C-alpha positions in Angstrom: 121.8 90.0 142.5 120.6 93.6 142.2 117.3 94.5 143.7 116.7 97.5 141.4 117.7 98.8 137.9 118.6 102.2 136.4 117.6 103.4 133.0 119.7 105.9 131.1 118.7 107.8 128.1 120.4 107.1 124.6 119.8 110.8 123.9 122.4 112.2 126.1 123.1 109.5 128.8 121.3 111.0 131.5 119.6 108.8 134.3 115.9 108.8 133.5 114.7 106.6 136.4 115.4 103.9 138.8 113.0 101.1 139.8 113.0 98.2 142.3 112.4 94.7 141.0 109.4 92.9 142.3 110.5 90.5 145.0 109.0 87.0 145.7 106.3 88.4 148.1 105.3 91.1 145.5 105.1 88.5 142.6 102.9 86.2 145.0 100.5 89.0 145.7 100.2 89.9 142.0 99.6 86.3 141.1 97.0 85.9 143.8 95.3 89.2 143.0 95.1 88.0 139.2 93.6 84.6 140.0 91.1 86.2 142.3 90.1 88.8 139.6 89.9 86.3 136.8 87.0 84.4 138.3 84.7 87.5 137.8 86.3 88.9 134.8 85.8 85.9 132.8 82.1 86.0 133.5 81.6 89.5 132.3 79.9 90.0 129.0 82.1 90.8 126.0 80.4 94.1 125.7 81.3 95.1 129.2 85.0 94.1 128.6 85.0 96.1 125.5 83.7 99.2 127.1 86.5 99.1 129.8 89.1 98.2 127.5 88.0 101.2 125.1 88.2 103.4 128.1 91.8 102.3 128.8 92.6 103.2 125.2 90.8 106.6 125.5 93.0 107.5 128.6 96.3 106.4 126.9 95.4 108.3 123.6 94.5 111.3 125.5 98.3 111.5 126.8 99.7 111.0 123.3 102.1 113.9 123.2 103.4 113.3 126.8 104.0 109.6 126.1 105.7 110.4 122.8 108.3 112.6 124.4 108.8 110.1 127.2 109.2 107.4 124.8 111.8 109.5 122.8 113.8 109.9 126.1 113.6 106.2 126.7 114.6 104.7 123.6 115.7 107.5 121.2 113.2 107.5 118.3 112.5 111.2 117.1 109.8 113.0 118.8 108.4 113.8 115.4 107.8 110.2 114.9 107.0 108.8 118.3 103.3 109.9 118.5 102.7 107.6 115.6 103.4 104.6 118.0 100.4 105.6 120.2 98.3 106.0 117.1 99.3 102.4 116.1 98.4 101.3 119.5 94.9 102.7 119.1 94.4 101.2 115.7 95.2 97.8 116.7 93.4 98.0 120.1 90.2 99.3 118.7 90.2 96.8 115.9 90.6 93.9 118.2 88.0 95.2 120.6 85.7 95.5 117.7 86.0 92.0 116.3 86.0 90.3 119.9 82.2 89.4 119.7 82.5 87.7 116.4 86.0 86.0 117.2 84.7 84.8 120.5 81.3 83.6 119.6 80.3 80.0 119.9 81.0 77.7 116.9 78.1 75.9 115.8 78.2 73.0 113.3 75.3 72.0 111.0 72.1 71.2 113.2 71.6 67.5 114.1 68.2 66.2 115.2 68.1 65.6 118.9 71.3 67.4 119.8 72.7 70.7 120.8 76.3 71.1 119.8 78.7 73.9 119.8 82.2 74.8 120.7 82.9 77.6 123.2 86.1 79.6 123.3 87.1 80.0 127.0 89.9 82.2 128.6 93.2 80.5 129.6 93.5 82.3 133.0 96.5 84.5 133.7 98.5 85.7 130.6 102.2 87.0 131.2 103.1 89.6 128.3 106.9 90.2 127.9 107.3 93.2 125.8 110.4 94.7 124.1 111.8 98.3 124.2 111.9 98.9 120.4 108.0 99.3 120.0 106.8 98.9 123.6 103.3 100.0 123.1 102.7 98.4 119.8 104.2 95.1 120.7 102.3 95.0 124.1 98.8 95.7 122.5 99.2 92.7 120.3 98.6 90.4 123.3 97.3 92.7 126.2 94.1 93.9 124.6 92.9 90.6 123.1 93.8 88.7 126.2 91.7 90.9 128.3 88.9 90.9 125.8 89.0 87.1 125.8 88.5 87.0 129.6 92.0 86.5 130.8 93.7 88.6 133.3 97.2 90.0 132.3 100.6 90.7 133.8 102.8 93.0 131.8 106.6 93.1 132.0 108.3 95.5 129.6 112.0 95.7 128.9 113.7 97.7 131.5 114.6 100.4 129.0 111.0 101.2 128.4 109.6 100.2 131.9 107.6 103.5 132.1 105.4 102.3 129.2 104.3 99.4 131.5 103.5 101.7 134.2 101.6 104.1 131.9 99.5 101.2 130.7 98.7 100.1 134.3 97.7 103.7 135.0 95.3 103.7 132.1 93.8 100.5 133.2 93.1 102.0 136.6 91.7 105.2 135.1 89.5 103.2 132.9 88.1 101.4 135.9 89.3 97.8 135.2 88.8 95.7 138.4 91.8 95.4 140.6 94.1 92.5 139.7 92.7 92.2 135.9 95.9 94.1 134.6 99.0 94.6 136.4 102.4 95.8 135.5 105.5 94.1 137.2 109.4 95.0 137.0 110.9 91.6 136.9 114.3 90.0 136.6 114.9 87.4 133.9 115.4 84.9 136.8 111.9 85.7 138.3 110.2 85.3 135.0 112.0 81.8 134.5 110.9 80.8 138.0 107.2 81.8 137.3 107.2 79.8 134.0 108.9 76.7 135.5 106.4 76.8 138.3 103.3 77.0 136.1 102.4 80.2 137.9 100.7 81.6 134.7 98.7 79.9 132.0 100.4 81.5 128.9 103.2 83.8 128.1 103.4 86.0 125.2 107.0 87.0 124.4 108.4 89.5 121.7 112.2 89.5 121.5 115.4 87.8 120.4 115.6 84.3 119.2 117.8 83.6 122.3 115.2 85.0 124.6 112.6 82.9 122.9 114.6 79.9 123.5 114.9 80.8 127.2 111.3 81.4 127.6 110.3 78.2 125.7 112.7 76.0 128.0 111.3 77.6 131.1 107.7 77.1 130.1 108.3 73.4 128.9 108.7 72.4 132.6 105.0 73.2 133.3 103.6 72.9 129.9 102.8 76.6 130.0 101.6 77.8 126.6 103.9 80.1 124.6 103.5 82.6 121.9 106.9 84.0 120.4 107.5 86.8 118.1 111.2 86.8 117.5 113.8 88.2 115.1 114.0 88.7 111.4 116.2 89.3 108.4 113.5 90.4 106.3 114.1 90.6 102.4 112.8 92.7 99.6 112.7 91.9 95.9 112.5 94.7 93.4 111.3 93.4 89.9 112.0 95.1 86.6 108.1 96.3 86.7 108.4 97.9 90.0 106.9 101.4 90.6 110.4 102.8 90.8 110.2 106.1 92.7 107.6 104.7 94.9 109.7 101.5 95.6 112.8 103.5 96.5 111.0 105.8 98.9 109.4 103.1 100.9 112.2 100.6 101.0 114.5 103.3 102.3 112.0 104.1 104.9 111.6 100.2 105.7 115.2 99.9 106.2 116.0 103.1 108.2 112.9 104.0 110.2 113.6 103.6 113.9 117.2 103.2 112.9 116.5 99.8 111.7 115.4 98.7 115.1 112.4 96.6 114.2 111.9 93.0 113.8 110.4 93.4 110.5 112.9 96.1 109.1 114.0 95.5 105.6 117.6 94.2 106.1 118.5 92.8 102.7 117.2 93.9 99.2 117.5 91.9 96.0 117.2 94.0 92.7 116.7 92.7 89.4 119.9 93.5 87.4 117.9 95.6 84.9 117.2 98.2 87.6 120.1 97.5 89.9 122.4 100.5 89.2 119.7 102.9 88.9 118.0 101.6 92.1 121.2 101.8 94.2 121.9 105.2 93.1 118.5 106.5 94.1 118.4 104.5 97.3 121.6 106.0 98.4 120.6 109.5 97.5 117.5 109.2 99.5 119.4 107.7 102.5 121.9 110.5 102.5 118.9 113.0 102.9 118.4 111.7 106.5 119.1 114.0 109.4 121.0 112.2 112.3 120.8 114.0 115.6 119.1 115.0 118.7 115.6 113.2 118.6 113.9 115.9 120.5 114.4 118.3 117.6 111.7 118.3 115.1 113.9 118.2 112.0 115.6 114.9 113.1 114.6 112.0 111.2 117.2 109.5 112.6 117.8 109.4 116.4 120.2 107.2 118.4 120.3 103.6 118.6 119.0 102.5 122.1 122.5 102.0 123.6 126.0 102.3 122.5 126.7 98.5 122.4 123.9 98.0 119.9 125.3 100.6 117.6 128.8 98.9 118.0 127.1 95.6 117.0 126.1 97.1 113.7 129.5 98.8 113.2 131.1 95.3 113.6 128.9 93.6 111.0 129.6 96.6 108.6 133.4 96.4 109.2 133.3 92.6 108.8 131.5 92.8 105.5 133.9 95.4 104.2 136.8 93.3 105.1 135.2 90.4 103.1 134.9 92.6 100.0 131.6 94.6 100.6 131.7 98.3 99.5 129.9 101.0 101.7 128.3 103.8 99.7 127.7 106.3 102.5 130.4 108.3 103.9 129.9 108.5 107.6 131.5 111.9 107.7 128.3 113.3 105.9 126.6 112.5 109.3 128.6 114.6 111.8 126.5 113.3 114.8 127.7 109.6 113.8 130.4 109.2 116.6 132.3 106.0 117.5 131.6 105.1 121.1 128.0 106.6 121.1 124.6 105.3 120.1 124.5 107.7 117.2 125.2 105.8 114.0 124.9 106.8 110.3 122.8 104.8 107.9 124.8 102.6 105.7 124.1 100.8 102.3 126.5 98.0 101.2 126.9 96.5 97.7 129.2 93.7 96.6 127.6 91.7 99.3 126.7 87.9 99.4 125.3 85.4 101.7 128.8 84.5 103.1 128.5 87.7 105.1 126.7 88.1 108.4 125.3 91.4 107.1 123.2 89.3 104.7 122.3 86.5 107.0 122.1 87.5 110.6 119.8 90.0 112.1 121.3 93.5 112.3 118.7 95.4 114.1 120.3 98.7 113.0 120.6 101.2 110.1 122.5 99.1 107.7 121.2 97.3 104.6 123.0 95.1 101.8 121.7 95.2 98.1 122.4 92.3 95.7 121.6 92.1 92.1 119.6 89.0 90.7 119.0 87.6 87.2 115.5 86.3 87.7 112.6 85.7 89.9 113.9 82.2 90.8 117.1 83.5 92.0 115.5 86.0 94.0 113.2 83.6 95.7 116.1 81.2 96.4 118.2 84.0 98.2 115.1 85.3 100.0 114.6 81.8 101.4 118.2 81.4 102.3 117.8 82.4 105.8 116.8 80.9 109.3 114.3 83.8 109.8 110.8 84.2 108.1 108.9 87.1 109.5 108.0 89.3 106.5 109.1 89.5 102.9 108.2 92.2 100.4 107.7 92.1 96.6 107.8 95.3 94.5 105.9 94.9 91.2 102.9 96.1 89.4 101.7 92.6 88.6 99.6 91.3 91.4 99.3 87.8 89.8 103.1 87.5 89.9 103.3 88.7 93.4 100.9 86.0 94.5 102.7 83.3 92.6 106.1 84.3 94.1 104.6 84.9 97.5 103.5 81.5 97.8 107.0 80.3 97.3 108.5 82.5 100.0 109.0 81.2 103.5 107.6 83.9 105.5 104.8 84.8 107.9 103.5 87.9 105.8 104.1 88.5 102.2 103.8 92.2 101.2 103.4 93.6 97.7 104.4 97.3 97.3 104.6 97.6 101.2 106.8 96.7 104.1 107.4 97.1 107.7 103.8 97.3 108.7 101.2 95.4 110.6 97.7 95.2 109.6 95.5 94.2 112.6 93.0 92.6 110.3 95.7 90.1 109.3 97.6 87.4 111.3 100.9 88.5 112.6 103.1 85.4 112.6 106.4 84.0 111.7 108.1 80.8 110.5 111.4 79.2 111.3 113.4 81.2 113.9 110.9 84.1 113.6 108.5 82.7 116.0 105.6 80.6 116.9 101.9 81.3 117.3 99.9 84.2 116.1 98.6 87.6 117.2 96.1 90.1 115.7 93.2 89.3 113.5 90.5 86.8 114.4 93.1 84.1 114.7 95.0 86.1 117.4 92.1 85.1 119.7 92.8 81.4 119.2 96.0 81.1 121.2 94.6 83.2 124.1 91.5 80.8 124.6 90.9 77.3 124.7 88.1 75.4 122.9 85.4 73.5 125.0 83.0 71.4 123.2 79.4 70.9 124.3 77.5 67.8 123.2 74.1 67.8 124.5 71.6 65.0 123.7 67.9 65.5 124.2 66.0 62.6 125.4 62.1 62.6 125.2 
C-alpha cells in the first residue's frame, strides 16, 4: 500500500502537490488530541464557540481570491466562478452559527406542578467529516461548522484531489484561535477510514460522495454502531409546464445542467417538457448551451473548464455514445468546442433528445455536462417519470402557479422540491435526500439534530 499520494491538475496535467497519508501513530495522536479537547470544548458557551467559528470564517474569506485560484488548479472550475464557493461557504457558515443558540436551546414542555422538565441537546463527541472534491468547501461546511457549534470536535478528510482545502480549513482554525485538537485535518486512506469506523474511534461520520462510497461507510460504521449521515448521488429531474416563465426557465436550467460541467450531486440531469413547449424549449436550450466557452479555466472568459480527470470525462462520453446507439439524437456538434478532445478531461456540453428510461443517460448519475430532454403530455406523466429513479435529492418545477407547484411537489419523491429554481442549497432549509440519495439531514435547525443527542432531565421537587 502506498504511503503517499500525488495530485495532478486537470487544467494541464501538472503535478500540484504530494502528501503523506497519516499512519496509525498519527491517527492515534489525532484521536487522542480530539478526545482531550472535547471535554473542555463542550463546556464552552455557545457564544464563545460562535466567536471562534466566526473568526475561522473571517480568516478563510479573507483569502478568497487565493483559495479560488488554488481550487481552479485542483479541480478545474473556471476561476471566474470559484470565488463563489468561498462566498457560499461564508453564507452557510454564518447562518448556522447565527441559529445555533436557538437550535441548541433546552426544549421545555408545558409546566407541571412540582417538576422541572426539559430536554438538553448534547454533543456526540468526535465527528469525522468526509468531503468530496467537486465542492470541497461547500460540502465540508455543512457538517464542520454545526458540529463545532454543537460542542463536538472535528476530524476532516477531504478527497485527495482537493486535499489542500482541508489544510486551508485547518490553517483557518489555528489562525482563529480554536483550541488544539478541536479541529484537525487528516489525509487518510480508505482503509484507514474503514478501520476507524469499525473500531468505533469516532462518534459520528458525515459522508458526502457516491452511493458506493456511502455503502462502504455504512457497512464499516455498522460494526461499532457509529452514527452516519450520508449525502450521496442524484439524477435530479426538472419539469417545465406550459405556463413556465420561458426565457427565465431556459436560462436557469441550462445553468443547472452545465455549471461546474455538471459535476454536482444536485445538477439537473434530466428534463421533462410539456409537449406544448417542447420544440421551442429544446431549440432555445441548445442555443444557450452552444454559447458556453470551453477552455482554460484560468482565463476569465471561460465558462466551462475541464472535468476533474480524464476517466470522468470518458464515463460521460460512454453514456452519450451508448444512448446514441440506442436511438438518442445529440444536438450539439462537439466540433463547435475545439477544446473538447478525446483522451483529455475537456468535454463539450451535450443535449440529447429521443431519449427514454431504457437509457442510462436518463436513469444513472452522469455527473457531467450531458442532459436528456423528453416531451410529456401531462403533469401526471411528468411526475411518474420524475419518480422513476432510485435517486431523490432535488427536483424542480417550472411554472407560474405556486398552488400547482405545491400539489405536484408533494407527489415527487425527493428531498428538496424547487419552483423556478434549481441546483442551490438554502441554509435555512434542510438538505436531505431520499432513496439512494442519502440519509440524515444537514443545514437548517434540523441539521443540528444528527450532530447532538437528546438528554432528558426529569426533576421532582419534594417539600
